[in-house]
PyMOL Python script that loads the backbone (N, CA, C, O; Angstrom):
from pymol import cmd

cmd.read_pdbstr("""\
ATOM      1  N   MET A   1      20.298   7.050  18.547  1.00  0.00           N
ATOM      2  CA  MET A   1      19.856   7.459  17.188  1.00  0.00           C
ATOM      3  C   MET A   1      20.593   6.589  16.241  1.00  0.00           C
ATOM      4  O   MET A   1      21.805   6.434  16.397  1.00  0.00           O
ATOM      5  N   VAL A   2      19.928   5.980  15.222  1.00  0.00           N
ATOM      6  CA  VAL A   2      20.461   5.182  14.202  1.00  0.00           C
ATOM      7  C   VAL A   2      20.023   5.668  12.850  1.00  0.00           C
ATOM      8  O   VAL A   2      18.923   6.218  12.782  1.00  0.00           O
ATOM      9  N   SER A   3      20.742   5.533  11.776  1.00  0.00           N
ATOM     10  CA  SER A   3      20.330   5.991  10.474  1.00  0.00           C
ATOM     11  C   SER A   3      20.983   5.199   9.369  1.00  0.00           C
ATOM     12  O   SER A   3      21.987   4.522   9.593  1.00  0.00           O
ATOM     13  N   ILE A   4      20.427   5.275   8.190  1.00  0.00           N
ATOM     14  CA  ILE A   4      20.937   4.595   6.994  1.00  0.00           C
ATOM     15  C   ILE A   4      20.646   5.405   5.764  1.00  0.00           C
ATOM     16  O   ILE A   4      19.552   5.961   5.672  1.00  0.00           O
ATOM     17  N   LYS A   5      21.484   5.507   4.875  1.00  0.00           N
ATOM     18  CA  LYS A   5      21.333   6.146   3.540  1.00  0.00           C
ATOM     19  C   LYS A   5      20.961   5.124   2.483  1.00  0.00           C
ATOM     20  O   LYS A   5      21.555   4.051   2.380  1.00  0.00           O
ATOM     21  N   ILE A   6      19.940   5.499   1.686  1.00  0.00           N
ATOM     22  CA  ILE A   6      19.521   4.576   0.584  1.00  0.00           C
ATOM     23  C   ILE A   6      19.251   5.454  -0.608  1.00  0.00           C
ATOM     24  O   ILE A   6      18.567   6.473  -0.512  1.00  0.00           O
ATOM     25  N   GLN A   7      19.822   5.026  -1.784  1.00  0.00           N
ATOM     26  CA  GLN A   7      19.559   5.792  -3.040  1.00  0.00           C
ATOM     27  C   GLN A   7      18.311   5.245  -3.680  1.00  0.00           C
ATOM     28  O   GLN A   7      18.184   4.028  -3.811  1.00  0.00           O
ATOM     29  N   ILE A   8      17.408   6.063  -4.073  1.00  0.00           N
ATOM     30  CA  ILE A   8      16.118   5.719  -4.719  1.00  0.00           C
ATOM     31  C   ILE A   8      16.336   5.494  -6.219  1.00  0.00           C
ATOM     32  O   ILE A   8      16.937   6.331  -6.891  1.00  0.00           O
ATOM     33  N   THR A   9      15.828   4.315  -6.765  1.00  0.00           N
ATOM     34  CA  THR A   9      16.084   4.002  -8.114  1.00  0.00           C
ATOM     35  C   THR A   9      14.742   3.872  -8.851  1.00  0.00           C
ATOM     36  O   THR A   9      14.760   3.655 -10.062  1.00  0.00           O
ATOM     37  N   ASP A  10      13.608   3.990  -8.205  1.00  0.00           N
ATOM     38  CA  ASP A  10      12.370   3.966  -8.867  1.00  0.00           C
ATOM     39  C   ASP A  10      12.169   5.227  -9.720  1.00  0.00           C
ATOM     40  O   ASP A  10      12.276   6.352  -9.233  1.00  0.00           O
ATOM     41  N   PRO A  11      11.867   4.993 -11.045  1.00  0.00           N
ATOM     42  CA  PRO A  11      11.741   6.117 -11.982  1.00  0.00           C
ATOM     43  C   PRO A  11      10.696   7.180 -11.505  1.00  0.00           C
ATOM     44  O   PRO A  11      10.849   8.371 -11.777  1.00  0.00           O
ATOM     45  N   ALA A  12       9.643   6.720 -10.796  1.00  0.00           N
ATOM     46  CA  ALA A  12       8.640   7.615 -10.376  1.00  0.00           C
ATOM     47  C   ALA A  12       9.026   8.327  -8.995  1.00  0.00           C
ATOM     48  O   ALA A  12       8.275   9.178  -8.520  1.00  0.00           O
ATOM     49  N   GLY A  13      10.142   7.980  -8.405  1.00  0.00           N
ATOM     50  CA  GLY A  13      10.471   8.524  -7.131  1.00  0.00           C
ATOM     51  C   GLY A  13       9.614   8.058  -5.999  1.00  0.00           C
ATOM     52  O   GLY A  13       9.048   6.969  -6.093  1.00  0.00           O
ATOM     53  N   LEU A  14       9.475   8.817  -4.916  1.00  0.00           N
ATOM     54  CA  LEU A  14       8.676   8.391  -3.830  1.00  0.00           C
ATOM     55  C   LEU A  14       7.327   8.993  -4.040  1.00  0.00           C
ATOM     56  O   LEU A  14       7.219  10.213  -3.915  1.00  0.00           O
ATOM     57  N   HIS A  15       6.297   8.276  -4.342  1.00  0.00           N
ATOM     58  CA  HIS A  15       4.941   8.697  -4.676  1.00  0.00           C
ATOM     59  C   HIS A  15       3.949   8.167  -3.609  1.00  0.00           C
ATOM     60  O   HIS A  15       4.385   7.583  -2.618  1.00  0.00           O
ATOM     61  N   LEU A  16       2.664   8.354  -3.790  1.00  0.00           N
ATOM     62  CA  LEU A  16       1.655   8.244  -2.787  1.00  0.00           C
ATOM     63  C   LEU A  16       1.585   6.846  -2.213  1.00  0.00           C
ATOM     64  O   LEU A  16       1.427   6.707  -1.000  1.00  0.00           O
ATOM     65  N   GLY A  17       1.698   5.765  -3.049  1.00  0.00           N
ATOM     66  CA  GLY A  17       1.622   4.431  -2.527  1.00  0.00           C
ATOM     67  C   GLY A  17       2.713   4.083  -1.599  1.00  0.00           C
ATOM     68  O   GLY A  17       2.433   3.682  -0.469  1.00  0.00           O
ATOM     69  N   PRO A  18       4.014   4.214  -2.012  1.00  0.00           N
ATOM     70  CA  PRO A  18       5.036   3.844  -1.125  1.00  0.00           C
ATOM     71  C   PRO A  18       5.016   4.830   0.191  1.00  0.00           C
ATOM     72  O   PRO A  18       5.294   4.370   1.299  1.00  0.00           O
ATOM     73  N   ALA A  19       4.709   6.063   0.024  1.00  0.00           N
ATOM     74  CA  ALA A  19       4.592   6.977   1.170  1.00  0.00           C
ATOM     75  C   ALA A  19       3.569   6.489   2.196  1.00  0.00           C
ATOM     76  O   ALA A  19       3.795   6.576   3.402  1.00  0.00           O
ATOM     77  N   GLU A  20       2.521   6.010   1.736  1.00  0.00           N
ATOM     78  CA  GLU A  20       1.479   5.481   2.600  1.00  0.00           C
ATOM     79  C   GLU A  20       1.944   4.242   3.383  1.00  0.00           C
ATOM     80  O   GLU A  20       1.587   4.065   4.548  1.00  0.00           O
ATOM     81  N   LYS A  21       2.750   3.382   2.722  1.00  0.00           N
ATOM     82  CA  LYS A  21       3.283   2.227   3.309  1.00  0.00           C
ATOM     83  C   LYS A  21       4.294   2.519   4.280  1.00  0.00           C
ATOM     84  O   LYS A  21       4.333   1.900   5.343  1.00  0.00           O
ATOM     85  N   ILE A  22       5.169   3.480   3.970  1.00  0.00           N
ATOM     86  CA  ILE A  22       6.190   3.929   4.900  1.00  0.00           C
ATOM     87  C   ILE A  22       5.632   4.443   6.210  1.00  0.00           C
ATOM     88  O   ILE A  22       6.053   4.078   7.308  1.00  0.00           O
ATOM     89  N   CYS A  23       4.605   5.361   6.011  1.00  0.00           N
ATOM     90  CA  CYS A  23       3.911   5.785   7.184  1.00  0.00           C
ATOM     91  C   CYS A  23       3.342   4.825   8.048  1.00  0.00           C
ATOM     92  O   CYS A  23       3.502   4.860   9.268  1.00  0.00           O
ATOM     93  N   ARG A  24       2.630   3.902   7.406  1.00  0.00           N
ATOM     94  CA  ARG A  24       1.867   2.764   8.215  1.00  0.00           C
ATOM     95  C   ARG A  24       2.939   2.022   8.945  1.00  0.00           C
ATOM     96  O   ARG A  24       2.746   1.720  10.123  1.00  0.00           O
ATOM     97  N   LYS A  25       4.059   1.702   8.339  1.00  0.00           N
ATOM     98  CA  LYS A  25       5.105   0.927   8.948  1.00  0.00           C
ATOM     99  C   LYS A  25       5.790   1.672  10.190  1.00  0.00           C
ATOM    100  O   LYS A  25       6.073   1.082  11.233  1.00  0.00           O
ATOM    101  N   ALA A  26       6.016   2.978   9.972  1.00  0.00           N
ATOM    102  CA  ALA A  26       6.590   3.812  10.902  1.00  0.00           C
ATOM    103  C   ALA A  26       5.663   3.936  12.180  1.00  0.00           C
ATOM    104  O   ALA A  26       6.140   3.936  13.315  1.00  0.00           O
ATOM    105  N   LEU A  27       4.410   4.035  11.942  1.00  0.00           N
ATOM    106  CA  LEU A  27       3.421   4.177  12.978  1.00  0.00           C
ATOM    107  C   LEU A  27       3.380   2.936  13.895  1.00  0.00           C
ATOM    108  O   LEU A  27       2.820   2.984  14.990  1.00  0.00           O
ATOM    109  N   GLY A  28       3.966   1.856  13.440  1.00  0.00           N
ATOM    110  CA  GLY A  28       4.047   0.611  14.338  1.00  0.00           C
ATOM    111  C   GLY A  28       5.144   0.601  15.405  1.00  0.00           C
ATOM    112  O   GLY A  28       5.288  -0.298  16.234  1.00  0.00           O
ATOM    113  N   TYR A  29       5.913   1.713  15.293  1.00  0.00           N
ATOM    114  CA  TYR A  29       7.068   1.779  16.250  1.00  0.00           C
ATOM    115  C   TYR A  29       6.892   2.909  17.178  1.00  0.00           C
ATOM    116  O   TYR A  29       6.285   3.907  16.789  1.00  0.00           O
ATOM    117  N   GLN A  30       7.424   2.832  18.502  1.00  0.00           N
ATOM    118  CA  GLN A  30       7.400   3.959  19.408  1.00  0.00           C
ATOM    119  C   GLN A  30       8.480   4.973  19.056  1.00  0.00           C
ATOM    120  O   GLN A  30       8.338   6.151  19.382  1.00  0.00           O
ATOM    121  N   SER A  31       9.532   4.557  18.414  1.00  0.00           N
ATOM    122  CA  SER A  31      10.672   5.525  18.080  1.00  0.00           C
ATOM    123  C   SER A  31      10.144   6.636  17.134  1.00  0.00           C
ATOM    124  O   SER A  31       9.191   6.488  16.369  1.00  0.00           O
ATOM    125  N   ARG A  32      10.874   7.757  17.278  1.00  0.00           N
ATOM    126  CA  ARG A  32      10.689   8.848  16.333  1.00  0.00           C
ATOM    127  C   ARG A  32      11.390   8.463  14.975  1.00  0.00           C
ATOM    128  O   ARG A  32      12.590   8.188  14.942  1.00  0.00           O
ATOM    129  N   CYS A  33      10.583   8.456  13.851  1.00  0.00           N
ATOM    130  CA  CYS A  33      11.122   8.027  12.637  1.00  0.00           C
ATOM    131  C   CYS A  33      11.070   9.138  11.653  1.00  0.00           C
ATOM    132  O   CYS A  33       9.995   9.716  11.493  1.00  0.00           O
ATOM    133  N   SER A  34      12.152   9.508  10.956  1.00  0.00           N
ATOM    134  CA  SER A  34      12.313  10.607  10.059  1.00  0.00           C
ATOM    135  C   SER A  34      12.913  10.199   8.730  1.00  0.00           C
ATOM    136  O   SER A  34      13.634   9.207   8.618  1.00  0.00           O
ATOM    137  N   LEU A  35      12.612  10.947   7.791  1.00  0.00           N
ATOM    138  CA  LEU A  35      13.173  10.697   6.415  1.00  0.00           C
ATOM    139  C   LEU A  35      13.756  12.021   6.011  1.00  0.00           C
ATOM    140  O   LEU A  35      13.056  13.034   6.023  1.00  0.00           O
ATOM    141  N   ARG A  36      15.041  12.041   5.648  1.00  0.00           N
ATOM    142  CA  ARG A  36      15.676  13.234   5.204  1.00  0.00           C
ATOM    143  C   ARG A  36      16.167  13.161   3.800  1.00  0.00           C
ATOM    144  O   ARG A  36      16.902  12.242   3.440  1.00  0.00           O
ATOM    145  N   ASN A  37      15.763  14.146   2.969  1.00  0.00           N
ATOM    146  CA  ASN A  37      16.161  14.299   1.638  1.00  0.00           C
ATOM    147  C   ASN A  37      16.723  15.660   1.399  1.00  0.00           C
ATOM    148  O   ASN A  37      15.970  16.633   1.443  1.00  0.00           O
ATOM    149  N   LYS A  38      17.988  15.793   1.149  1.00  0.00           N
ATOM    150  CA  LYS A  38      18.709  17.014   0.973  1.00  0.00           C
ATOM    151  C   LYS A  38      18.508  17.874   2.288  1.00  0.00           C
ATOM    152  O   LYS A  38      18.917  17.410   3.353  1.00  0.00           O
ATOM    153  N   GLU A  39      17.932  19.027   2.251  1.00  0.00           N
ATOM    154  CA  GLU A  39      17.713  19.937   3.472  1.00  0.00           C
ATOM    155  C   GLU A  39      16.501  19.642   4.165  1.00  0.00           C
ATOM    156  O   GLU A  39      16.287  20.189   5.247  1.00  0.00           O
ATOM    157  N   THR A  40      15.589  18.748   3.612  1.00  0.00           N
ATOM    158  CA  THR A  40      14.272  18.504   4.162  1.00  0.00           C
ATOM    159  C   THR A  40      14.216  17.288   5.012  1.00  0.00           C
ATOM    160  O   THR A  40      14.580  16.193   4.583  1.00  0.00           O
ATOM    161  N   THR A  41      13.754  17.475   6.234  1.00  0.00           N
ATOM    162  CA  THR A  41      13.586  16.307   7.092  1.00  0.00           C
ATOM    163  C   THR A  41      12.032  16.172   7.440  1.00  0.00           C
ATOM    164  O   THR A  41      11.392  17.096   7.941  1.00  0.00           O
ATOM    165  N   ALA A  42      11.526  14.999   7.140  1.00  0.00           N
ATOM    166  CA  ALA A  42      10.054  14.822   7.266  1.00  0.00           C
ATOM    167  C   ALA A  42       9.837  13.707   8.383  1.00  0.00           C
ATOM    168  O   ALA A  42      10.653  12.814   8.616  1.00  0.00           O
ATOM    169  N   ASN A  43       8.713  13.870   8.992  1.00  0.00           N
ATOM    170  CA  ASN A  43       8.168  12.898   9.961  1.00  0.00           C
ATOM    171  C   ASN A  43       7.722  11.702   9.163  1.00  0.00           C
ATOM    172  O   ASN A  43       6.756  11.799   8.405  1.00  0.00           O
ATOM    173  N   ALA A  44       8.375  10.602   9.303  1.00  0.00           N
ATOM    174  CA  ALA A  44       8.017   9.351   8.525  1.00  0.00           C
ATOM    175  C   ALA A  44       6.607   8.786   8.973  1.00  0.00           C
ATOM    176  O   ALA A  44       6.083   7.870   8.339  1.00  0.00           O
ATOM    177  N   LYS A  45       6.048   9.318  10.012  1.00  0.00           N
ATOM    178  CA  LYS A  45       4.702   8.913  10.387  1.00  0.00           C
ATOM    179  C   LYS A  45       3.588   9.724   9.883  1.00  0.00           C
ATOM    180  O   LYS A  45       2.440   9.565  10.296  1.00  0.00           O
ATOM    181  N   SER A  46       3.910  10.587   9.001  1.00  0.00           N
ATOM    182  CA  SER A  46       2.995  11.564   8.199  1.00  0.00           C
ATOM    183  C   SER A  46       3.207  11.390   6.725  1.00  0.00           C
ATOM    184  O   SER A  46       4.259  11.692   6.161  1.00  0.00           O
ATOM    185  N   VAL A  47       2.092  10.859   6.097  1.00  0.00           N
ATOM    186  CA  VAL A  47       2.103  10.699   4.696  1.00  0.00           C
ATOM    187  C   VAL A  47       2.439  12.092   3.985  1.00  0.00           C
ATOM    188  O   VAL A  47       3.299  12.165   3.107  1.00  0.00           O
ATOM    189  N   LEU A  48       1.756  13.107   4.391  1.00  0.00           N
ATOM    190  CA  LEU A  48       2.026  14.444   3.710  1.00  0.00           C
ATOM    191  C   LEU A  48       3.469  14.765   4.045  1.00  0.00           C
ATOM    192  O   LEU A  48       4.119  15.252   3.120  1.00  0.00           O
ATOM    193  N   GLY A  49       4.040  14.594   5.114  1.00  0.00           N
ATOM    194  CA  GLY A  49       5.374  14.904   5.474  1.00  0.00           C
ATOM    195  C   GLY A  49       6.255  14.173   4.502  1.00  0.00           C
ATOM    196  O   GLY A  49       7.079  14.809   3.845  1.00  0.00           O
ATOM    197  N   VAL A  50       6.119  12.787   4.367  1.00  0.00           N
ATOM    198  CA  VAL A  50       6.939  12.001   3.442  1.00  0.00           C
ATOM    199  C   VAL A  50       6.813  12.536   2.044  1.00  0.00           C
ATOM    200  O   VAL A  50       7.823  12.731   1.368  1.00  0.00           O
ATOM    201  N   LEU A  51       5.633  12.774   1.599  1.00  0.00           N
ATOM    202  CA  LEU A  51       5.479  13.338   0.210  1.00  0.00           C
ATOM    203  C   LEU A  51       6.126  14.710   0.081  1.00  0.00           C
ATOM    204  O   LEU A  51       6.634  15.049  -0.989  1.00  0.00           O
ATOM    205  N   GLY A  52       6.120  15.513   1.156  1.00  0.00           N
ATOM    206  CA  GLY A  52       6.711  16.809   1.094  1.00  0.00           C
ATOM    207  C   GLY A  52       8.224  16.790   1.005  1.00  0.00           C
ATOM    208  O   GLY A  52       8.826  17.835   0.760  1.00  0.00           O
ATOM    209  N   ALA A  53       8.869  15.632   1.196  1.00  0.00           N
ATOM    210  CA  ALA A  53      10.314  15.555   1.075  1.00  0.00           C
ATOM    211  C   ALA A  53      10.687  15.558  -0.435  1.00  0.00           C
ATOM    212  O   ALA A  53      11.870  15.666  -0.759  1.00  0.00           O
ATOM    213  N   CYS A  54       9.755  15.448  -1.314  1.00  0.00           N
ATOM    214  CA  CYS A  54       9.943  15.541  -2.715  1.00  0.00           C
ATOM    215  C   CYS A  54      11.138  14.580  -3.240  1.00  0.00           C
ATOM    216  O   CYS A  54      12.068  15.020  -3.915  1.00  0.00           O
ATOM    217  N   VAL A  55      11.027  13.350  -2.895  1.00  0.00           N
ATOM    218  CA  VAL A  55      12.084  12.393  -3.222  1.00  0.00           C
ATOM    219  C   VAL A  55      11.925  11.964  -4.635  1.00  0.00           C
ATOM    220  O   VAL A  55      10.872  11.446  -5.005  1.00  0.00           O
ATOM    221  N   ARG A  56      12.990  12.170  -5.492  1.00  0.00           N
ATOM    222  CA  ARG A  56      12.933  11.787  -6.930  1.00  0.00           C
ATOM    223  C   ARG A  56      13.938  10.682  -7.201  1.00  0.00           C
ATOM    224  O   ARG A  56      14.828  10.402  -6.398  1.00  0.00           O
ATOM    225  N   ASN A  57      13.765  10.072  -8.347  1.00  0.00           N
ATOM    226  CA  ASN A  57      14.749   9.047  -8.762  1.00  0.00           C
ATOM    227  C   ASN A  57      16.142   9.589  -8.691  1.00  0.00           C
ATOM    228  O   ASN A  57      16.396  10.711  -9.129  1.00  0.00           O
ATOM    229  N   GLY A  58      17.077   8.797  -8.133  1.00  0.00           N
ATOM    230  CA  GLY A  58      18.391   9.134  -7.944  1.00  0.00           C
ATOM    231  C   GLY A  58      18.765   9.839  -6.700  1.00  0.00           C
ATOM    232  O   GLY A  58      19.953   9.946  -6.395  1.00  0.00           O
ATOM    233  N   ASP A  59      17.793  10.343  -5.940  1.00  0.00           N
ATOM    234  CA  ASP A  59      18.032  11.021  -4.640  1.00  0.00           C
ATOM    235  C   ASP A  59      18.502   9.963  -3.640  1.00  0.00           C
ATOM    236  O   ASP A  59      18.062   8.815  -3.689  1.00  0.00           O
ATOM    237  N   VAL A  60      19.402  10.362  -2.731  1.00  0.00           N
ATOM    238  CA  VAL A  60      19.850   9.605  -1.659  1.00  0.00           C
ATOM    239  C   VAL A  60      19.080  10.105  -0.342  1.00  0.00           C
ATOM    240  O   VAL A  60      19.275  11.227   0.126  1.00  0.00           O
ATOM    241  N   ILE A  61      18.232   9.221   0.187  1.00  0.00           N
ATOM    242  CA  ILE A  61      17.596   9.641   1.355  1.00  0.00           C
ATOM    243  C   ILE A  61      18.257   9.049   2.593  1.00  0.00           C
ATOM    244  O   ILE A  61      19.035   8.101   2.484  1.00  0.00           O
ATOM    245  N   GLU A  62      17.955   9.597   3.775  1.00  0.00           N
ATOM    246  CA  GLU A  62      18.514   9.096   5.054  1.00  0.00           C
ATOM    247  C   GLU A  62      17.273   8.827   5.881  1.00  0.00           C
ATOM    248  O   GLU A  62      16.445   9.712   6.097  1.00  0.00           O
ATOM    249  N   ILE A  63      17.159   7.608   6.333  1.00  0.00           N
ATOM    250  CA  ILE A  63      16.081   7.219   7.320  1.00  0.00           C
ATOM    251  C   ILE A  63      16.758   7.226   8.759  1.00  0.00           C
ATOM    252  O   ILE A  63      17.788   6.603   9.016  1.00  0.00           O
ATOM    253  N   ILE A  64      16.098   7.956   9.605  1.00  0.00           N
ATOM    254  CA  ILE A  64      16.653   8.261  10.952  1.00  0.00           C
ATOM    255  C   ILE A  64      15.597   7.735  11.988  1.00  0.00           C
ATOM    256  O   ILE A  64      14.422   8.095  11.920  1.00  0.00           O
ATOM    257  N   CYS A  65      16.039   6.904  12.914  1.00  0.00           N
ATOM    258  CA  CYS A  65      15.177   6.490  13.956  1.00  0.00           C
ATOM    259  C   CYS A  65      15.822   6.737  15.404  1.00  0.00           C
ATOM    260  O   CYS A  65      17.018   6.538  15.615  1.00  0.00           O
ATOM    261  N   GLU A  66      14.997   7.152  16.305  1.00  0.00           N
ATOM    262  CA  GLU A  66      15.444   7.440  17.621  1.00  0.00           C
ATOM    263  C   GLU A  66      14.521   7.103  18.637  1.00  0.00           C
ATOM    264  O   GLU A  66      13.446   7.694  18.743  1.00  0.00           O
ATOM    265  N   GLY A  67      14.896   6.130  19.440  1.00  0.00           N
ATOM    266  CA  GLY A  67      13.911   5.695  20.573  1.00  0.00           C
ATOM    267  C   GLY A  67      14.156   4.291  21.068  1.00  0.00           C
ATOM    268  O   GLY A  67      15.192   3.705  20.751  1.00  0.00           O
ATOM    269  N   SER A  68      13.293   3.764  21.789  1.00  0.00           N
ATOM    270  CA  SER A  68      13.431   2.519  22.443  1.00  0.00           C
ATOM    271  C   SER A  68      13.571   1.294  21.464  1.00  0.00           C
ATOM    272  O   SER A  68      14.242   0.301  21.746  1.00  0.00           O
ATOM    273  N   ASP A  69      12.887   1.451  20.306  1.00  0.00           N
ATOM    274  CA  ASP A  69      12.896   0.343  19.317  1.00  0.00           C
ATOM    275  C   ASP A  69      13.497   0.816  18.070  1.00  0.00           C
ATOM    276  O   ASP A  69      13.079   0.387  16.994  1.00  0.00           O
ATOM    277  N   GLU A  70      14.501   1.715  18.137  1.00  0.00           N
ATOM    278  CA  GLU A  70      15.075   2.313  16.972  1.00  0.00           C
ATOM    279  C   GLU A  70      15.687   1.356  15.975  1.00  0.00           C
ATOM    280  O   GLU A  70      15.518   1.517  14.767  1.00  0.00           O
ATOM    281  N   GLN A  71      16.451   0.287  16.512  1.00  0.00           N
ATOM    282  CA  GLN A  71      17.087  -0.663  15.571  1.00  0.00           C
ATOM    283  C   GLN A  71      16.022  -1.374  14.704  1.00  0.00           C
ATOM    284  O   GLN A  71      16.153  -1.484  13.484  1.00  0.00           O
ATOM    285  N   GLU A  72      14.947  -1.858  15.401  1.00  0.00           N
ATOM    286  CA  GLU A  72      13.890  -2.554  14.771  1.00  0.00           C
ATOM    287  C   GLU A  72      13.227  -1.649  13.668  1.00  0.00           C
ATOM    288  O   GLU A  72      13.002  -2.046  12.525  1.00  0.00           O
ATOM    289  N   ALA A  73      12.960  -0.477  14.102  1.00  0.00           N
ATOM    290  CA  ALA A  73      12.283   0.502  13.212  1.00  0.00           C
ATOM    291  C   ALA A  73      13.068   0.770  11.955  1.00  0.00           C
ATOM    292  O   ALA A  73      12.541   0.754  10.843  1.00  0.00           O
ATOM    293  N   LEU A  74      14.386   1.026  12.171  1.00  0.00           N
ATOM    294  CA  LEU A  74      15.253   1.334  11.057  1.00  0.00           C
ATOM    295  C   LEU A  74      15.284   0.104  10.105  1.00  0.00           C
ATOM    296  O   LEU A  74      15.103   0.270   8.899  1.00  0.00           O
ATOM    297  N   ALA A  75      15.495  -1.051  10.599  1.00  0.00           N
ATOM    298  CA  ALA A  75      15.590  -2.244   9.823  1.00  0.00           C
ATOM    299  C   ALA A  75      14.369  -2.406   8.950  1.00  0.00           C
ATOM    300  O   ALA A  75      14.450  -2.616   7.739  1.00  0.00           O
ATOM    301  N   ALA A  76      13.132  -2.289   9.676  1.00  0.00           N
ATOM    302  CA  ALA A  76      11.898  -2.523   8.850  1.00  0.00           C
ATOM    303  C   ALA A  76      11.693  -1.439   7.812  1.00  0.00           C
ATOM    304  O   ALA A  76      11.270  -1.703   6.686  1.00  0.00           O
ATOM    305  N   LEU A  77      12.021  -0.126   8.238  1.00  0.00           N
ATOM    306  CA  LEU A  77      11.771   0.909   7.185  1.00  0.00           C
ATOM    307  C   LEU A  77      12.759   0.840   6.041  1.00  0.00           C
ATOM    308  O   LEU A  77      12.404   1.097   4.890  1.00  0.00           O
ATOM    309  N   ALA A  78      13.986   0.497   6.348  1.00  0.00           N
ATOM    310  CA  ALA A  78      14.942   0.336   5.212  1.00  0.00           C
ATOM    311  C   ALA A  78      14.673  -0.800   4.318  1.00  0.00           C
ATOM    312  O   ALA A  78      14.916  -0.686   3.117  1.00  0.00           O
ATOM    313  N   ASP A  79      14.162  -1.947   4.834  1.00  0.00           N
ATOM    314  CA  ASP A  79      13.677  -3.014   3.998  1.00  0.00           C
ATOM    315  C   ASP A  79      12.498  -2.610   3.112  1.00  0.00           C
ATOM    316  O   ASP A  79      12.419  -2.961   1.935  1.00  0.00           O
ATOM    317  N   LEU A  80      11.625  -1.889   3.704  1.00  0.00           N
ATOM    318  CA  LEU A  80      10.404  -1.501   3.007  1.00  0.00           C
ATOM    319  C   LEU A  80      10.783  -0.531   1.849  1.00  0.00           C
ATOM    320  O   LEU A  80      10.266  -0.646   0.738  1.00  0.00           O
ATOM    321  N   VAL A  81      11.698   0.423   2.141  1.00  0.00           N
ATOM    322  CA  VAL A  81      12.116   1.386   1.141  1.00  0.00           C
ATOM    323  C   VAL A  81      12.761   0.676   0.024  1.00  0.00           C
ATOM    324  O   VAL A  81      12.451   0.934  -1.139  1.00  0.00           O
ATOM    325  N   ARG A  82      13.692  -0.254   0.346  1.00  0.00           N
ATOM    326  CA  ARG A  82      14.371  -1.054  -0.734  1.00  0.00           C
ATOM    327  C   ARG A  82      13.309  -1.782  -1.596  1.00  0.00           C
ATOM    328  O   ARG A  82      13.386  -1.767  -2.825  1.00  0.00           O
ATOM    329  N   GLN A  83      12.344  -2.400  -0.949  1.00  0.00           N
ATOM    330  CA  GLN A  83      11.390  -3.118  -1.682  1.00  0.00           C
ATOM    331  C   GLN A  83      10.488  -2.248  -2.610  1.00  0.00           C
ATOM    332  O   GLN A  83      10.183  -2.627  -3.740  1.00  0.00           O
ATOM    333  N   GLN A  84      10.096  -1.114  -2.100  1.00  0.00           N
ATOM    334  CA  GLN A  84       9.142  -0.275  -2.827  1.00  0.00           C
ATOM    335  C   GLN A  84       9.827   0.704  -3.767  1.00  0.00           C
ATOM    336  O   GLN A  84       9.224   1.058  -4.780  1.00  0.00           O
ATOM    337  N   LEU A  85      11.069   1.176  -3.499  1.00  0.00           N
ATOM    338  CA  LEU A  85      11.633   2.218  -4.248  1.00  0.00           C
ATOM    339  C   LEU A  85      12.979   1.915  -4.870  1.00  0.00           C
ATOM    340  O   LEU A  85      13.578   2.791  -5.494  1.00  0.00           O
ATOM    341  N   CYS A  86      13.481   0.664  -4.714  1.00  0.00           N
ATOM    342  CA  CYS A  86      14.731   0.341  -5.195  1.00  0.00           C
ATOM    343  C   CYS A  86      14.810  -1.032  -5.914  1.00  0.00           C
ATOM    344  O   CYS A  86      15.817  -1.740  -5.899  1.00  0.00           O
ATOM    345  N   GLY A  87      13.689  -1.328  -6.521  1.00  0.00           N
ATOM    346  CA  GLY A  87      13.608  -2.628  -7.352  1.00  0.00           C
ATOM    347  C   GLY A  87      13.865  -3.882  -6.547  1.00  0.00           C
ATOM    348  O   GLY A  87      14.340  -4.898  -7.056  1.00  0.00           O
ATOM    349  N   GLY A  88      13.523  -3.772  -5.229  1.00  0.00           N
ATOM    350  CA  GLY A  88      13.506  -5.056  -4.355  1.00  0.00           C
ATOM    351  C   GLY A  88      14.831  -5.168  -3.689  1.00  0.00           C
ATOM    352  O   GLY A  88      15.065  -6.113  -2.936  1.00  0.00           O
TER     353      GLY A  88
END
""", "prot")
cmd.dss("prot")
cmd.show_as("cartoon", "prot")
cmd.util.cbc("prot")
cmd.orient("prot")
């Protein structure tokens, strides 16, 4: 299992557009991919799950990947979150 924490700086927080991109990216990996915000852990392969984590500007999320391609999945998801929700 590998994980990384990232602070969200997008004023809109995590909304539908980035949630859909995160889900699409996560579906490309065999590993289990999750997104944790405070006490909520969401399946990163589910758009509704990601949106249900209620990520707002300033929140620190944790991306967690576990499986055969966990390193690659974590790197790809972290890069995507930084591009979409942290100003690049």
